[in-house]
C-alpha positions in Angstrom: 0.1 0.0 0.1 1.3 3.7 -0.7 -0.3 6.7 0.8 0.7 10.4 1.0 0.2 13.3 3.1 1.3 16.7 3.0 4.0 17.7 5.9 3.9 21.0 7.7 2.3 24.1 6.1 5.6 25.8 6.6 7.3 23.1 4.4 5.0 24.0 1.7 6.2 27.3 0.7 3.4 28.3 -1.9 0.6 27.1 0.5 2.6 29.0 3.5 2.1 32.2 1.1 -1.5 31.7 0.5 -1.7 31.7 4.3 0.2 34.6 4.9 -1.6 36.9 2.4 -4.9 35.8 4.1 -3.4 37.3 7.4 -2.2 40.2 5.3 -5.7 40.8 4.3 -7.2 40.4 7.7 -8.5 36.8 7.2 -6.7 35.2 10.0 -9.3 32.6 10.7 -9.4 31.5 6.9 -5.6 31.3 7.3 -5.9 29.0 10.2 -8.3 26.8 8.3 -5.7 26.5 5.4 -3.7 24.3 8.1 -6.0 21.5 8.2 -4.6 19.2 5.0 -1.0 20.0 6.2 -0.6 20.0 9.9 -2.7 16.7 10.3 -0.5 13.6 11.3 3.4 13.8 11.7 5.3 10.9 10.3 5.8 9.1 13.6 2.2 8.9 14.1 1.2 8.1 10.6 3.8 5.0 11.1 2.2 4.3 14.4 -1.2 4.3 13.2 -0.7 2.0 10.1 1.4 -0.5 12.3 -1.6 -0.5 14.8 -4.0 -1.2 12.1 -1.9 -4.5 11.1 0.3 -3.5 8.5 3.7 -4.7 8.2 7.1 -3.0 6.9 5.5 0.3 7.2 7.9 3.2 6.2 7.4 6.8 6.0 9.6 8.9 3.9 9.6 12.5 2.8 9.8 14.0 -0.6 10.5 17.1 -1.9 9.4 18.7 -5.3 9.3 21.9 -6.6 5.7 23.4 -7.0 5.7 24.6 -10.6 2.8 26.3 -12.3 3.0 26.4 -15.8 0.9 29.8 -16.0 3.1 31.4 -13.8 1.9 33.7 -10.9 -1.4 34.4 -12.5 -2.2 30.7 -12.4 -0.6 30.3 -9.0 -2.9 33.0 -7.6 -6.1 31.4 -9.1 -5.0 27.9 -7.7 -5.6 29.6 -4.1 -9.0 29.3 -4.7 -8.9 25.7 -5.2 -7.7 25.0 -1.6 -9.6 23.9 1.4 -10.6 27.6 2.0 -11.5 28.0 -1.9 -15.3 28.6 -1.2 -14.6 30.8 1.3 -12.3 32.8 -0.9 -15.1 33.0 -3.9 -17.5 34.4 -1.2 -15.6 37.4 0.1 -16.6 40.7 -1.4 -14.7 41.4 -4.7 -12.5 44.2 -3.3 -11.2 41.5 -0.5 -10.5 39.1 -3.5 -8.7 41.8 -5.2 -6.4 42.6 -2.0 -5.8 39.2 -1.6 -4.8 38.5 -5.3 -2.5 41.9 -4.8 -0.8 40.5 -1.6 -0.4 37.2 -3.1 0.9 38.3 -6.1 3.8 40.3 -4.2 4.6 37.3 -2.0 4.8 35.1 -4.9 7.0 37.3 -6.8 9.6 37.1 -3.8 9.1 33.5 -3.7 9.8 32.5 -7.6 13.0 33.0 -9.1 11.6 32.2 -12.5 7.9 33.0 -12.5 6.6 29.3 -12.5 8.3 27.8 -9.6 6.6 28.7 -6.4 8.9 27.1 -4.0 9.0 23.8 -2.6 6.3 21.1 -1.3 7.0 18.2 1.0 5.2 15.3 1.6 5.2 12.1 3.6 5.0 9.1 1.6 4.1 6.0 3.3 4.6 2.5 2.1 3.3 -0.9 3.7 2.5 -4.5 3.4 -0.8 -6.1 4.6 0.0 -9.7 5.9 -1.9 -12.2 3.9 -4.6 -14.3 5.8 
C-alpha cells in the first residue's frame, strides 16, 4: 500500500504564502483553516497508526518537489481558490478578493525565481504491506 500526506504548512512554501496573504488582508480565521490538510499527522504518528492497523514493513519517507505552475503567478494566484478555503475565498467581497490577489502576487514574486516555480512542497509517503491471511 502507498499513501501520501502533506507535511507541515511551513514546509510547503506556496501554501504558506497563501496563508500569509490571508493574514495580510485580515482573514486570520481563513488562514488558520488552511492548516487542515497540512498539519494533520506527523510521520511518527502516521507510521504508528498504520502499524496498529496491522500493516507490516511500514515506512514513511519525505519527498520534496518543486511546486511548478506552468501559467506562472497568475495561475498560482487562481490556484488559491482551489484550496480547502476556496469556497470561502469565492464568497468574499470582490474588493477583499482583489486585495488578496495583490498581496499574494507580491509574495509569490518574492518566492519565485523564474515566475513558474512557487517554492517547494514536502509530503510524507508511506509504504506498507498487509499480511496475507
